[in-house]
C-alpha positions as CSV (number, residue, x, y, z in Angstrom):
1,X,49.2,74.6,90.2
2,X,51.6,76.2,87.7
3,X,52.7,74.1,84.8
4,X,56.2,72.7,85.1
5,X,58.4,74.3,82.5
6,X,62.0,74.5,81.3
7,X,64.0,77.2,79.6
8,X,66.7,76.3,77.1
9,X,69.1,79.0,75.7
10,X,71.5,78.7,72.9
11,X,74.2,81.4,72.7
12,X,74.9,80.9,69.0
13,X,77.3,82.6,66.6
14,X,74.8,85.0,65.2
15,X,72.1,85.2,67.9
16,X,70.9,84.1,71.3
17,X,67.9,81.8,70.8
18,X,65.7,80.5,73.6
19,X,62.7,78.4,74.1
20,X,60.2,77.9,76.9
21,X,58.8,74.3,77.0
22,X,56.5,72.2,79.1
23,X,57.3,68.6,79.9
24,X,55.4,67.3,76.9
25,X,57.7,69.2,74.5
26,X,55.1,71.9,73.7
27,X,56.9,75.2,72.7
28,X,55.1,77.8,74.8
29,X,57.3,80.7,73.7
30,X,60.5,81.5,71.9
31,X,63.0,84.3,71.7
32,X,65.7,85.5,69.3
33,X,68.1,88.4,69.6
34,X,70.9,88.8,67.0
35,X,74.3,89.9,67.9
36,X,77.1,91.1,65.6
37,X,80.5,89.7,64.8
38,X,83.2,92.3,64.3
39,X,86.0,91.6,61.8
40,X,88.5,94.4,62.4
41,X,91.4,92.9,60.6
42,X,92.2,89.9,58.2
43,X,91.3,86.6,59.9
44,X,89.7,88.3,62.9
45,X,86.3,87.4,64.3
46,X,85.2,89.0,67.6
47,X,82.1,89.4,69.7
48,X,81.2,91.5,72.7
49,X,80.2,89.2,75.6
50,X,77.8,91.9,76.8
51,X,75.7,91.1,73.7
52,X,75.4,87.5,74.8
53,X,74.1,88.5,78.3
54,X,71.7,91.1,76.7
55,X,70.2,88.2,74.8
56,X,70.1,85.8,77.8
57,X,68.5,88.4,80.1
58,X,66.2,89.5,77.3
59,X,64.9,86.0,77.0
60,X,64.4,85.5,80.7
61,X,62.7,88.8,81.0
62,X,60.5,88.2,78.0
63,X,59.4,84.8,79.2
64,X,58.8,85.9,82.8
65,X,56.8,89.0,81.6
66,X,54.4,87.0,79.4
67,X,54.0,83.7,81.2
68,X,53.5,82.3,84.7
69,X,56.9,80.8,85.5
70,X,55.9,79.6,89.0
71,X,56.6,76.1,87.8
72,X,59.9,76.8,86.1
73,X,62.1,73.9,87.1
74,X,65.4,74.9,85.5
75,X,67.4,76.8,83.0
76,X,70.0,75.3,80.6
77,X,72.5,77.2,78.4
78,X,74.4,75.8,75.4
79,X,76.7,77.8,73.2
80,X,79.1,78.0,70.4
81,X,82.5,76.7,71.5
82,X,86.1,77.4,70.6
83,X,85.0,81.0,71.2
84,X,86.9,82.3,74.2
85,X,86.6,85.3,76.5
86,X,89.4,86.3,78.8
87,X,88.1,87.7,82.1
88,X,89.7,89.3,85.2
89,X,89.2,88.5,88.8
90,X,85.8,90.3,88.9
91,X,84.6,88.4,85.8
92,X,84.9,91.4,83.5
93,X,86.1,90.8,79.9
94,X,89.6,92.1,79.2
95,X,89.3,91.8,75.4
96,X,86.5,91.1,72.9
97,X,85.8,87.4,72.7
98,X,87.7,85.5,70.0
99,X,85.1,83.7,67.9
100,X,85.7,80.2,66.7
101,X,86.1,81.6,63.1
102,X,89.1,83.7,64.2
103,X,92.2,82.4,62.5
104,X,94.7,84.9,63.8
105,X,96.1,82.4,66.4
106,X,97.1,80.0,63.5
107,X,100.8,80.5,64.0
108,X,100.4,79.7,67.8
109,X,98.5,76.6,66.8
110,X,101.2,75.4,64.5
111,X,103.8,75.9,67.2
112,X,101.8,73.9,69.8
113,X,100.8,71.2,67.4
114,X,104.4,70.6,66.5
115,X,105.1,69.7,70.1
116,X,102.5,67.0,70.3
117,X,103.2,63.6,68.8
118,X,100.7,61.4,67.0
119,X,101.1,58.8,69.7
120,X,100.2,61.4,72.4
121,X,97.1,62.4,70.5
122,X,96.0,58.8,70.1
123,X,96.6,58.2,73.9
124,X,94.9,61.4,75.0
125,X,92.1,61.9,72.5
126,X,91.6,58.5,70.8
127,X,92.6,59.9,67.4
128,X,94.5,62.5,65.5
129,X,92.8,65.5,67.1
130,X,93.9,68.8,65.3
131,X,95.2,71.7,67.3
132,X,94.1,74.6,65.1
133,X,93.6,78.3,65.5
134,X,90.3,77.8,67.4
135,X,91.9,75.6,70.1
136,X,91.9,77.0,73.6
137,X,95.7,76.7,73.9
138,X,96.2,78.5,70.7
139,X,94.1,81.4,72.0
140,X,96.0,81.4,75.3
141,X,99.3,81.5,73.5
142,X,98.0,84.3,71.2
143,X,96.8,86.6,73.9
144,X,99.9,85.9,76.0
145,X,102.1,86.9,73.0
146,X,100.2,90.0,71.8
147,X,98.7,91.3,75.0
148,X,101.0,90.5,77.8
149,X,99.6,93.1,80.3
150,X,96.0,91.9,79.8
151,X,97.2,88.3,79.9
152,X,98.8,89.0,83.3
153,X,95.4,90.2,84.6
154,X,93.4,87.3,83.2
155,X,91.8,85.0,85.8
156,X,89.7,82.7,83.6
157,X,89.3,81.8,79.9
158,X,85.6,81.0,79.4
159,X,83.3,79.8,76.7
160,X,80.1,81.8,76.0
161,X,77.8,79.5,78.0
162,X,80.2,79.5,80.9
163,X,80.5,83.2,80.9
164,X,76.7,83.6,80.9
165,X,76.3,81.0,83.7
166,X,78.9,83.0,85.7
167,X,77.1,86.2,85.1
168,X,73.7,84.6,86.1
169,X,74.9,82.7,89.2
170,X,78.4,83.8,90.1
171,X,79.7,80.2,89.6
172,X,82.7,79.4,87.4
173,X,82.8,76.0,85.6
174,X,82.5,74.1,82.4
175,X,82.1,70.6,81.2
176,X,84.6,68.0,79.8
177,X,83.0,67.7,76.4
178,X,83.2,71.5,75.7
179,X,86.8,71.2,76.7
180,X,87.5,69.1,73.6
181,X,91.2,68.9,72.7
182,X,92.1,69.6,76.3
183,X,90.9,66.5,78.2
184,X,91.3,62.8,78.2
185,X,89.0,60.3,80.1
186,X,90.2,61.6,83.5
187,X,90.2,65.3,83.0
188,X,92.5,68.0,81.7
189,X,95.7,66.7,80.1
190,X,98.4,68.2,82.3
191,X,101.4,67.6,79.9
192,X,99.4,69.3,77.1
193,X,98.4,72.3,79.2
194,X,102.0,72.7,80.4
195,X,103.0,73.6,76.8
196,X,101.5,77.1,77.3
197,X,102.4,79.0,80.5
198,X,99.4,79.6,82.9
199,X,96.9,77.7,80.7
200,X,96.1,75.2,83.5
201,X,95.4,78.0,85.9
202,X,93.1,79.9,83.6
203,X,90.8,77.0,82.6
204,X,87.6,76.4,84.7
205,X,86.8,73.3,86.8
206,X,84.7,70.7,85.0
207,X,81.3,69.2,85.8
208,X,78.6,67.2,84.0
209,X,76.2,68.8,81.7
210,X,73.3,68.6,84.1
211,X,75.2,69.7,87.2
212,X,73.5,72.6,88.9
213,X,76.1,75.4,88.7
214,X,74.0,77.7,90.9
215,X,70.8,79.7,91.1
216,X,69.9,82.9,89.3
217,X,71.0,85.8,91.5
218,X,68.6,88.1,93.2
219,X,67.5,91.1,91.1
220,X,67.7,89.2,87.8
221,X,64.7,87.7,86.0
222,X,63.9,84.1,87.2
223,X,65.9,84.8,90.4
224,X,66.4,81.6,92.4
225,X,65.9,79.2,89.6
226,X,68.6,76.5,89.1
227,X,71.0,76.9,86.2
228,X,72.8,73.9,84.9
229,X,76.4,73.8,83.5
230,X,75.1,73.0,80.0
231,X,76.9,71.8,77.0
232,X,78.5,72.9,73.7
233,X,76.1,73.6,70.9
234,X,77.0,70.4,69.1
235,X,76.1,68.2,72.0
236,X,73.1,70.3,73.1
237,X,72.0,70.2,69.4
238,X,72.6,66.5,69.3
239,X,70.1,65.9,72.0
240,X,67.8,68.5,70.5
241,X,67.7,66.6,67.2
242,X,67.0,63.3,69.0
243,X,70.4,61.7,68.7
244,X,71.5,59.7,71.7
245,X,72.0,56.0,70.8
246,X,74.7,54.1,69.0
247,X,74.3,54.4,65.2
248,X,72.3,57.7,65.4
249,X,73.6,60.5,63.2
250,X,72.9,64.2,63.1
251,X,73.4,67.3,60.9
252,X,73.0,70.6,62.7
253,X,72.7,73.4,60.3
254,X,73.5,76.8,61.6
255,X,76.2,79.3,60.9
256,X,78.3,76.2,60.3
257,X,77.3,72.7,59.6
258,X,77.9,70.1,62.4
259,X,77.7,66.5,61.2
260,X,78.1,63.8,63.8
261,X,77.7,60.1,64.4
262,X,77.3,58.3,67.7
263,X,79.3,55.1,67.7
264,X,81.2,53.1,70.3
265,X,83.4,51.7,67.4
266,X,86.4,53.9,66.8
267,X,88.6,53.9,63.7
268,X,91.0,56.8,64.2
269,X,90.5,59.1,61.2
270,X,92.3,62.3,60.3
271,X,90.1,65.4,60.5
272,X,87.5,63.9,62.8
273,X,87.0,65.1,66.3
274,X,86.4,62.2,68.7
275,X,84.9,63.3,72.0
276,X,85.5,61.4,75.2
277,X,82.6,59.1,76.2
278,X,79.8,60.8,78.1
279,X,77.3,58.6,79.8
280,X,78.2,55.8,77.3
281,X,77.8,58.2,74.3
282,X,80.8,58.4,72.0
283,X,80.4,61.2,69.5
284,X,82.4,61.4,66.3
285,X,82.0,65.0,64.9
286,X,83.2,66.9,61.9
287,X,82.2,70.6,62.2
288,X,82.7,72.6,59.0
289,X,83.5,76.3,59.0
290,X,80.6,77.7,56.9
291,X,77.0,76.7,56.3
292,X,74.5,79.4,56.9
293,X,77.4,81.8,56.9
294,X,77.9,81.1,53.2
295,X,74.2,81.7,52.4
296,X,74.2,84.9,54.5
297,X,77.3,86.1,52.6
298,X,75.7,85.5,49.2
299,X,72.4,87.0,50.3
300,X,74.3,90.1,51.3
301,X,76.2,90.3,48.0
302,X,73.0,90.2,45.9
303,X,70.9,92.3,48.3
304,X,68.5,89.5,49.2
305,X,67.6,87.6,52.4
306,X,68.7,84.0,53.0
307,X,65.2,82.8,52.5
308,X,65.2,84.5,49.1
309,X,68.4,82.8,48.2
310,X,66.7,79.4,48.9
311,X,63.8,80.5,46.8
312,X,66.1,81.3,43.9
313,X,67.8,78.0,44.2
314,X,64.5,76.2,44.3
315,X,63.6,77.6,40.9
316,X,66.8,76.3,39.3
317,X,67.3,72.6,38.3
318,X,70.6,70.8,38.6
319,X,72.6,71.3,35.5
320,X,76.0,72.3,34.1
321,X,74.9,75.9,34.3
322,X,75.2,75.7,38.1
323,X,78.8,76.6,39.0
324,X,80.9,74.7,41.5
325,X,81.3,76.6,44.8
326,X,83.9,76.1,47.5
327,X,82.4,77.5,50.7
328,X,85.7,78.2,52.5
329,X,85.1,81.9,53.1
330,X,87.3,81.9,56.1
331,X,89.2,78.6,55.9
332,X,87.7,75.2,56.5
333,X,87.5,73.1,59.6
334,X,86.6,69.4,59.4
335,X,87.8,67.3,57.8
336,X,90.4,69.5,56.1
337,X,91.5,71.8,59.0
338,X,92.9,74.3,56.6
339,X,92.7,77.9,57.8
340,X,94.3,79.2,54.6
341,X,91.8,77.9,52.1
342,X,89.3,80.4,50.6
343,X,86.1,80.3,48.8
344,X,85.7,80.3,45.0
345,X,83.1,79.9,42.2
346,X,84.4,77.7,39.4
347,X,83.1,76.7,36.0
348,X,81.0,79.9,35.5
349,X,79.7,80.5,32.0
350,X,77.2,82.9,30.5
351,X,74.2,80.9,31.6
352,X,75.0,81.5,35.3
353,X,72.8,84.2,37.0
354,X,71.8,84.9,40.5
355,X,69.6,81.8,40.7
356,X,72.3,79.4,39.5
357,X,74.9,81.0,41.9
358,X,72.4,80.6,44.7
359,X,72.0,76.9,44.0
360,X,75.8,76.6,43.7
361,X,76.1,78.0,47.3
362,X,73.6,75.5,48.7
363,X,75.3,72.6,46.8
364,X,78.8,73.7,47.9
365,X,77.8,73.5,51.6
366,X,76.2,70.1,50.9
367,X,79.5,68.9,49.4
368,X,81.4,70.1,52.5
369,X,78.9,68.0,54.6
370,X,79.5,65.0,52.3
371,X,83.2,65.3,52.8
372,X,82.7,65.5,56.5
373,X,80.3,62.5,56.6
374,X,82.7,60.4,54.5
375,X,85.3,60.9,57.2
376,X,82.8,60.2,59.9
377,X,81.5,57.0,58.4
378,X,85.1,55.8,58.3
379,X,85.8,56.9,61.8
380,X,82.6,55.2,63.1
381,X,82.9,52.1,60.9
382,X,79.3,52.3,59.6
383,X,77.3,53.4,56.6
384,X,74.4,55.7,57.2
385,X,70.9,55.5,55.8
386,X,69.5,58.5,57.7
387,X,70.5,61.4,59.9
388,X,68.4,63.8,61.9
389,X,68.7,67.5,60.9
390,X,67.9,70.6,62.8
391,X,68.9,74.2,63.1
392,X,68.0,77.3,61.2
393,X,69.4,75.9,57.9
394,X,67.0,73.0,58.1
395,X,64.0,75.2,57.5
396,X,64.8,75.4,53.8
397,X,63.1,72.5,52.0
398,X,65.2,72.9,48.9
399,X,68.4,72.9,50.9
400,X,67.4,69.8,52.8
401,X,66.6,68.0,49.6
402,X,69.9,69.1,48.0
403,X,71.8,67.8,51.0
404,X,69.9,64.5,51.0
405,X,70.6,64.1,47.3
406,X,74.3,65.0,47.7
407,X,74.8,62.8,50.8
408,X,72.9,59.8,49.5
409,X,70.9,59.2,52.6
410,X,67.6,60.5,54.2
411,X,67.4,63.5,56.4
412,X,64.7,63.6,59.1
413,X,63.9,67.1,60.2
414,X,63.0,68.3,63.7
415,X,59.7,70.2,64.1
416,X,61.5,72.9,66.2
417,X,64.6,74.4,64.5
418,X,66.3,75.6,67.7
419,X,67.9,72.2,68.4
420,X,70.7,73.5,70.7
421,X,68.1,75.4,72.8
422,X,65.9,72.3,73.0
423,X,69.0,70.3,74.1
424,X,69.7,72.9,76.8
425,X,66.2,72.5,78.1
426,X,66.6,68.8,78.2
427,X,69.7,69.2,80.4
428,X,67.8,71.7,82.6
429,X,65.1,69.0,83.0
430,X,67.7,66.4,84.1
431,X,69.6,68.7,86.5
432,X,66.4,69.9,88.1
433,X,65.0,66.4,88.5
434,X,62.0,67.2,86.3
435,X,63.0,64.4,84.0
436,X,64.3,61.0,84.9
437,X,66.8,60.1,82.2
438,X,68.5,61.5,79.1
439,X,66.8,59.1,76.7
440,X,63.4,59.7,78.2
441,X,63.8,63.4,78.0
442,X,64.9,63.3,74.4
443,X,61.9,61.1,73.6
444,X,59.5,63.5,75.3
445,X,60.8,66.8,74.0
446,X,62.0,66.1,70.4
447,X,59.5,66.0,67.6
448,X,59.9,65.6,63.8
449,X,58.0,67.1,60.9
450,X,59.3,65.6,57.6
451,X,61.8,63.2,56.1
452,X,63.7,64.1,52.9
453,X,64.6,61.0,50.9
454,X,67.5,61.2,48.3
455,X,66.5,61.2,44.7
456,X,68.2,58.3,42.9
457,X,67.9,60.1,39.6
458,X,70.2,62.9,40.9
459,X,72.9,60.6,42.2
460,X,75.2,60.7,39.2
461,X,75.0,64.5,39.1
462,X,76.1,64.9,42.7
463,X,78.7,62.1,42.6
464,X,80.4,63.7,39.6
465,X,80.3,67.2,41.1
466,X,81.5,66.1,44.5
467,X,84.5,64.5,42.8
468,X,85.3,67.9,41.2
469,X,84.7,69.6,44.5
470,X,87.6,67.7,46.0
471,X,89.8,68.3,43.0
472,X,89.1,72.0,43.1
473,X,90.2,72.2,46.7
474,X,93.4,70.3,46.1
475,X,94.2,72.4,43.0
476,X,93.8,75.7,44.9
477,X,95.6,74.6,48.1
478,X,99.1,75.5,47.0
479,X,97.9,78.8,45.6
480,X,96.2,79.8,48.8
481,X,99.1,78.7,50.9
482,X,101.7,80.6,48.8
483,X,99.9,83.8,47.8
484,X,97.1,84.4,50.2
485,X,98.5,83.5,53.7
486,X,97.0,85.8,56.4
487,X,99.5,88.4,57.7
């Protein structure tokens, strides 16, 4: 009898990552295929949806070609969210997908946000949810304004996972958690959607994460296997790093950093995204704009790899020779939600070389996480002593240690870095019936390899530098808003 297996796929910002697992959590195979982001104009960030499908089909083809998938129970797909593709009646893309980093719809966001009161946000979302350039309604307004002919032909506005599920099965749908900022506890918020013409008609129907959307179509790899609706990367990654109960906390480290806390206690806090409850889970999240993206940028500048950047940083001790880095290379999301902010190195002197700058980049991202976690702890009304960390950025020991030192609490690292893909496999297990409950599935499939404890001797260094980090952002904010606004 063939081994029962699950496939989890994460359509991330930089690559499609997939894992083939058995029900004991053993990783039987993995797959990665990178895809590019195009930046054709200031503030733009676009991707070709065909690249997503090339990665998804490549993973399925790779697994089916090298393994006996007779016991494959299900396929789950998670993805980046606030990335949107407009498709026509046949499901064909009308424009490149607008990636979550794309800030061109900022003016549309300001217009929509001005029409929503604080009381409405509190009633709909449970807190002061921002409507920013990455919000689905901002994207609908932007495309309607700039591309009216293509907008008229649009049939659906889909997230990457929903686009890929549609291509695999023919089914159109999404989930209420990925529709963050569009739904309340009952579904889409009609008065909000009414602010943008046709928005309600373009958004897909909503189902639970583990709902079977359909089966892989004939002629494709893994034909006939159930495919579940899946979740946004933050939630898939949350399950994939072992976070499921009240008081659990996570830090998903990828292109961006996604800190989050599960807590049924809610203290509305500016800058924090509060998700509607899902199976009793209330997630407070604060996704930043740049984590691994900042490291990749610096690596490109000095002609090294991200791993070499970490190695440079590891050879440099904390000191005043390490500059202060603001990692706002394309604005910042939580908790600032400032699309006009930009990155900067400050306090550079003659002692600063490539290694000191490398450490500054890692520290700057850690400070962005600390700012996010400060808001999250207030929102959730608790103080953390540990968070689980996963994702590609968690593979760097020095970066994990820097973050633990800067945050002041321990980080427990998952053994498998592809946390969102693991989460997608968990959802496939639930939807197919191969696993009985979410908590049991998380317990079976998620393993850890190391815990990074904060170094008490480094506390004063990071506390002082974090204070200056906030001051630097505040000092530069008027300059960025006045002189460097995007056209």
